[in-house]
ZAMARGU-4260 file (C-alpha; in steps of 0.2 Angstrom, whole numbers, plus 5000, padded with zeros to 4 digits):
<rodrens>
0) 5089/5292/4808 | 5107/5286/4810 | 5110/5282/4792 | 5102/5298/4787 | 5114/5308/4798
5) 5128/5298/4792 | 5122/5302/4773 | 5122/5320/4777 | 5139/5320/4784 | 5146/5310/4769
10) 5136/5319/4755 | 5125/5334/4762 | 5110/5324/4757 | 5098/5311/4765 | 5096/5293/4760
15) 5084/5299/4746 | 5097/5312/4739 | 5087/5327/4747 | 5099/5341/4753 | 5097/5346/4772
20) 5078/5342/4774 | 5068/5347/4788 | 5057/5332/4787 | 5066/5315/4781 | 5055/5305/4769
25) 5062/5289/4778 | 5049/5275/4774 | 5037/5288/4766 | 5031/5294/4783 | 5042/5310/4783
30) 5049/5310/4800 | 5054/5327/4808 | 5072/5329/4806 | 5077/5337/4823 | 5084/5321/4830
35) 5095/5317/4814 | 5104/5334/4817 | 5105/5331/4835 | 5115/5315/4830 | 5126/5323/4818
40) 5141/5327/4829 | 5140/5311/4838 | 5141/5301/4823 | 5155/5312/4817 | 5165/5308/4832
45) 5160/5290/4836 | 5156/5284/4818 | 5140/5276/4813 | 5136/5265/4828 | 5120/5262/4839
50) 5128/5271/4854 | 5132/5287/4843 | 5114/5287/4837 | 5107/5285/4855 | 5119/5297/4864
55) 5109/5313/4861 | 5093/5306/4868 | 5102/5299/4883 | 5111/5315/4887 | 5094/5325/4885
60) 5085/5313/4896 | 5097/5316/4910 | 5096/5334/4908 | 5077/5332/4909 | 5078/5326/4926
65) 5087/5342/4931 | 5075/5353/4923 | 5060/5344/4932 | 5070/5348/4949 | 5072/5366/4944
70) 5053/5368/4938 | 5046/5360/4954 | 5058/5371/4965 | 5052/5386/4955 | 5033/5381/4958
75) 5034/5376/4976 | 5050/5383/4984 | 5053/5366/4992 | 5069/5358/4990 | 5063/5341/4997
80) 5049/5340/4985 | 5060/5345/4970 | 5072/5331/4975 | 5059/5318/4976 | 5052/5323/4959
85) 5069/5321/4951 | 5072/5305/4959 | 5055/5298/4955 | 5058/5303/4936 | 5076/5296/4937
90) 5069/5279/4943 | 5054/5279/4931 | 5053/5264/4920 | 5043/5275/4908 | 5057/5287/4907
95) 5072/5275/4908 | 5064/5264/4894 | 5063/5278/4881 | 5079/5286/4886 | 5090/5271/4881
100) 5085/5272/4863 | 5085/5285/4849 | 5067/5290/4853 | 5062/5307/4846 | 5048/5307/4859
105) 5059/5307/4874 | 5070/5321/4867 | 5055/5332/4863 | 5050/5330/4882 | 5066/5339/4886
110) 5063/5354/4875 | 5045/5355/4880 | 5049/5355/4899 | 5063/5367/4896 | 5051/5378/4887
115) 5038/5377/4902 | 5052/5381/4915 | 5058/5396/4906 | 5041/5403/4903 | 5037/5401/4922
120) 5054/5409/4925 | 5047/5424/4916 | 5030/5424/4925 | 5039/5424/4942 | 5052/5436/4936
125) 5048/5445/4920 | 5065/5445/4912 | 5065/5445/4892 | 5079/5432/4892 | 5069/5419/4900
130) 5055/5422/4887 | 5067/5421/4873 | 5074/5404/4879 | 5056/5398/4882 | 5052/5402/4864
135) 5067/5394/4857 | 5064/5378/4867 | 5046/5377/4863 | 5049/5381/4844 | 5063/5367/4843
140) 5051/5354/4850 | 5042/5355/4833 | 5057/5349/4824 | 5058/5333/4836 | 5042/5324/4835
145) 5024/5325/4828 | 5015/5324/4845 | 5025/5340/4851 | 5016/5349/4838 | 4999/5346/4846
150) 5005/5346/4864 | 5016/5362/4864 | 5003/5373/4857 | 4990/5367/4870 | 5002/5370/4884
155) 5006/5387/4878 | 4988/5392/4876 | 4985/5386/4894 | 4999/5396/4901 | 4994/5411/4892
160) 4976/5410/4897 | 4980/5407/4916 | 4993/5421/4916 | 4986/5433/4903 | 4986/5449/4915
165) 5004/5447/4919 | 5008/5444/4901 | 4998/5459/4895 | 5007/5470/4908 | 5023/5465/4900
170) 5018/5465/4882 | 5033/5475/4876 | 5045/5461/4882 | 5034/5448/4873 | 5036/5454/4855
175) 5054/5450/4852 | 5053/5432/4859 | 5037/5429/4849 | 5046/5434/4833 | 5060/5423/4837
180) 5048/5408/4840 | 5039/5412/4823 | 5056/5413/4814 | 5061/5396/4821 | 5043/5388/4819
185) 5038/5394/4802 | 5051/5383/4792 | 5045/5367/4800 | 5027/5371/4798 | 5029/5375/4779
190) 5039/5359/4777 | 5025/5349/4786 | 5012/5356/4773 | 5023/5355/4758 | 5034/5340/4759
195) 5021/5327/4764 | 5024/5329/4782 | 5005/5327/4785 | 5006/5310/4778 | 5011/5303/4795
200) 4995/5309/4803 | 4985/5303/4788 | 4992/5285/4791 | 4991/5284/4809 | 4978/5297/4814
205) 4962/5290/4821 | 4952/5296/4806 | 4962/5283/4796 | 4952/5270/4807 | 4936/5266/4796
210) 4928/5256/4810 | 4917/5271/4817 | 4910/5274/4799 | 4907/5255/4797 | 4899/5255/4814
215) 4888/5269/4810 | 4882/5261/4793 | 4879/5245/4802 | 4868/5254/4816 | 4859/5264/4803
220) 4855/5248/4793 | 4847/5240/4809 | 4833/5252/4809 | 4818/5250/4797 | 4819/5268/4793
225) 4831/5282/4794 | 4825/5297/4805 | 4833/5312/4812 | 4836/5304/4829 | 4845/5289/4821
230) 4855/5300/4810 | 4861/5310/4826 | 4864/5295/4837 | 4872/5285/4825 | 4882/5298/4816
235) 4899/5293/4812 | 4906/5310/4818 | 4899/5306/4835 | 4906/5288/4835 | 4923/5295/4830
240) 4921/5307/4845 | 4917/5292/4856 | 4932/5283/4849 | 4944/5298/4854 | 4937/5298/4872
245) 4940/5280/4874 | 4957/5281/4868 | 4960/5297/4878 | 4954/5289/4894 | 4963/5272/4891
250) 4979/5282/4896 | 4973/5284/4913 | 4968/5265/4914 | 4977/5257/4929 | 4980/5241/4918
255) 4990/5253/4907 | 4999/5263/4920 | 5002/5249/4933 | 4999/5231/4926 | 5003/5228/4908
260) 5008/5244/4900 | 5009/5247/4881 | 5003/5233/4870 | 5018/5237/4858 | 5033/5226/4863
265) 5046/5239/4859 | 5037/5252/4871 | 5036/5241/4886 | 5045/5228/4897 | 5036/5211/4902
270) 5023/5210/4916 | 5025/5229/4921 | 5015/5245/4917 | 5023/5262/4913 | 5024/5266/4932
275) 5028/5255/4947 | 5013/5246/4955 | 5020/5250/4972 | 5019/5269/4967 | 5000/5268/4966
280) 4997/5273/4984 | 5009/5288/4983 | 5000/5293/4967 | 4983/5293/4976 | 4991/5302/4991
285) 4999/5315/4979 | 4983/5320/4971 | 4975/5323/4989 | 4991/5333/4994 | 4991/5344/4979
290) 4973/5348/4981 | 4974/5353/4999 | 4992/5359/5001 | 4997/5377/5001 | 5014/5372/4994
295) 5006/5372/4977 | 4997/5388/4973 | 4983/5390/4962 | 4993/5392/4946 | 5005/5377/4951
300) 4990/5366/4954 | 4983/5371/4937 | 4999/5367/4928 | 5001/5350/4935 | 4983/5346/4930
305) 4984/5353/4913 | 5001/5344/4909 | 4992/5328/4915 | 4976/5331/4904 | 4985/5338/4889
310) 4999/5325/4887 | 4989/5311/4880 | 4979/5321/4868 | 4991/5318/4853 | 4992/5299/4857
315) 4973/5299/4857 | 4972/5306/4840 | 4980/5290/4832 | 4971/5274/4830 | 4984/5265/4842
320) 4980/5270/4859 | 4985/5270/4873 | 5003/5273/4867 | 5017/5275/4880 | 5028/5283/4866
325) 5016/5296/4860 | 5010/5300/4878 | 5028/5301/4886 | 5025/5318/4892 | 5013/5311/4905
330) 5029/5305/4915 | 5032/5323/4920 | 5016/5326/4929 | 5015/5308/4936 | 5032/5311/4943
335) 5027/5327/4952 | 5011/5319/4959 | 5020/5303/4965 | 5033/5313/4973 | 5020/5324/4981
340) 5012/5308/4988 | 5029/5303/4995 | 5032/5320/5003 | 5014/5320/5010 | 5017/5302/5017
345) 5033/5307/5025 | 5024/5323/5032 | 5011/5312/5040 | 5024/5300/5047 | 5040/5310/5050
350) 5050/5296/5056 | 5067/5288/5050 | 5058/5271/5048 | 5046/5280/5035 | 5060/5286/5024
355) 5068/5268/5025 | 5051/5260/5020 | 5049/5272/5005 | 5067/5268/4999 | 5064/5249/5001
360) 5048/5250/4991 | 5057/5259/4977 | 5073/5249/4978 | 5062/5233/4976 | 5052/5240/4961
365) 5068/5246/4953 | 5077/5230/4955 | 5062/5221/4948 | 5062/5232/4933 | 5080/5229/4930
370) 5078/5210/4930 | 5063/5212/4918 | 5072/5224/4906 | 5090/5216/4905 | 5084/5197/4907
375) 5066/5194/4902 | 5064/5208/4889 | 5076/5201/4877 | 5069/5184/4878 | 5051/5189/4878
380) 5051/5202/4864 | 5068/5199/4854 | 5060/5204/4838 | 5055/5222/4845 | 5073/5228/4843
385) 5079/5219/4827 | 5093/5210/4836 | 5103/5199/4825 | 5106/5211/4811 | 5123/5217/4817
390) 5129/5200/4816 | 5121/5194/4799 | 5124/5210/4789 | 5144/5207/4790 | 5140/5190/4783
395) 5130/5197/4769 | 5142/5211/4764 | 5157/5198/4763 | 5146/5188/4751 | 5139/5202/4740
400) 5152/5199/4726 | 5151/5180/4727 | 5133/5178/4721 | 5123/5185/4706 | 5108/5188/4718
405) 5105/5190/4736 | 5088/5188/4744 | 5085/5195/4761 | 5069/5192/4771 | 5058/5205/4775
410) 5049/5197/4789 | 5059/5207/4802 | 5054/5226/4801 | 5063/5236/4787 | 5078/5226/4783
415) 5085/5238/4769 | 5089/5252/4782 | 5097/5240/4794 | 5108/5233/4780 | 5113/5251/4776
420) 5117/5255/4794 | 5127/5240/4799 | 5136/5239/4782 | 5140/5258/4782 | 5134/5258/4764
425) 5142/5272/4754 | 5127/5285/4752 | 5134/5292/4736 | 5132/5274/4729 | 5114/5273/4736
430) 5106/5290/4730 | 5106/5284/4711 | 5097/5268/4715 | 5085/5270/4730 | 5067/5268/4726
435) 5053/5267/4738 | 5038/5255/4735 | 5020/5261/4735 | 5013/5264/4752 | 5005/5250/4762
440) 4989/5250/4771 | 4998/5259/4785 | 5006/5272/4774 | 5023/5265/4775 | 5035/5261/4760
445) 5051/5252/4759 | 5065/5248/4747 | 5065/5232/4738 | 5083/5232/4730 | 5101/5239/4733
450) 5113/5232/4720 | 5111/5214/4719 | 5102/5213/4736 | 5084/5210/4736 | 5074/5213/4752
455) 5061/5199/4749 | 5061/5181/4746 | 5053/5178/4728 | 5043/5162/4724 | 5056/5157/4710
460) 5074/5160/4714 | 5087/5159/4701 | 5103/5149/4701 | 5119/5156/4710 | 5109/5165/4724
465) 5111/5168/4742 | 5095/5168/4752 | 5094/5175/4770 | 5078/5168/4776 | 5069/5169/4792
470) 5069/5154/4803 | 5059/5150/4819 | 5070/5151/4835 | 5077/5135/4842 | 5089/5132/4856
475) 5104/5123/4850 | 5098/5106/4857 | 5082/5108/4848 | 5090/5110/4830 | 5087/5092/4825
480) 5103/5093/4814 | 5115/5079/4813 | 5130/5090/4817 | 5130/5107/4826 | 5147/5118/4826
485) 5147/5134/4836 | 5158/5149/4833 | 5152/5163/4844 | 5134/5165/4840 | 5135/5157/4823
490) 5130/5139/4820 | 5137/5130/4805 | 5127/5114/4802 | 5120/5102/4789 | 5102/5098/4791
495) 5095/5080/4791 | 5083/5085/4776 | 5090/5097/4763 | 5077/5106/4751 | 5079/5103/4732
500) 5092/5113/4724 | 5097/5121/4741 | 5111/5118/4753 | 5110/5126/4770 | 5128/5132/4774
505) 5125/5143/4789 | 5112/5148/4801 | 5113/5163/4814 | 5104/5157/4830 | 5103/5172/4841
510) 5099/5162/4857 | 5096/5177/4868 | 5086/5187/4855 | 5075/5173/4848 | 5079/5179/4830
515) 5086/5167/4818 | 5091/5168/4800 | 5092/5153/4789 | 5106/5156/4775 | 5104/5145/4760
520) 5113/5144/4743 | 5105/5140/4727
</rodrens>
């Protein structure tokens, strides 16, 4: 996303030479372009840096906390509960984690939440400006993240159904905001249908998983004959439905929420769930409180429940679930429910010691999270964040003209885009030569060559080549080399055993990241 924004600023075209697209071809998965455009002013001011790319999401994530406060205050008229909800969200490991990177999902949560808030402002006090703002925010969420294109309509449908009488009574005020929403939404829908945007769902959608079909055939073959009963019970459509239900309910699994979290290392920290384990009692208390309390009226209770049930739907439609990233919207209802549990607990035991107890529990949880995130995360899952490229790419760019061929390992993610980003490669030079490979089994493509730099290691390497290969992580005292000299985080060494026709002249041993590059010359 960052390099595409940089390319737009430099040439008015994305990395593939397409002028101001709505969907970016990227790795062949056609990402929604909203975040790219959000990053444009920050890259213009701060340059092409990780901070500049991440800043839009960080800012929106902070504002999301404010909008949650405003929404809960609007629904309950309770300053205390509104404050508790915003504090719970601000301390949430789920929210913090995805606010620190350039995550489109986190940015889309802001737009969806703002749309909900202004729609309920209209419901409480029918002013057209509120509905216009709601329509704008809801529509813009379609430009941010694929999941929003499922979650946002479902939320709107729910709110319309539960408040249809009021909306019908103010129909004249609805028409203009509706037109604005359609004007904003139609371009992204047309782009989604015409520019290959649907390829993302085809590659990660749960229908791309052939397991249910194979299982259906296996079950049918186990019967001596095929009857109407077996065709119904072993129908692959039924099995896909059961698969969806399994993926959907997995988002409410206590192991996912409180123990181990997401299976994807980039979406989790070690030994933690998406929520703090010590918040589990408050979650249970919150459910009880919301059900029995008059602080939440019927519509408010329905909204919290609807957000909780709708948020994991998009994630459940993919083959990889539960997904903390795609179900990130769940953090909003969970924050409200946990905050309600805290409010109820203090209501049951209205003493100063109760407040101190609650603060200590969350302080301990938060400190544990900080330790897991800043100390153990980078050691346990270094590969998740492609660390090391910012150090190795300058070395490569310095040597591009010194060799006929440079071969860069493709073991670590998509190396070509990281090379473009950290080298600030001129987009005008890139456009004539960029070429995506055919999609792999997951629907992703890559770029194999830029200039004399190849992003793979061939079996046969020609003379006068520089090879940037992958190397297993080793701490300095485990190198086994006869000499080791360190300059910053680069180790210059001579191995005891030199491969034929090769000389290892440099190895970047990123001790804290666990990522190592072995640099060879032939």
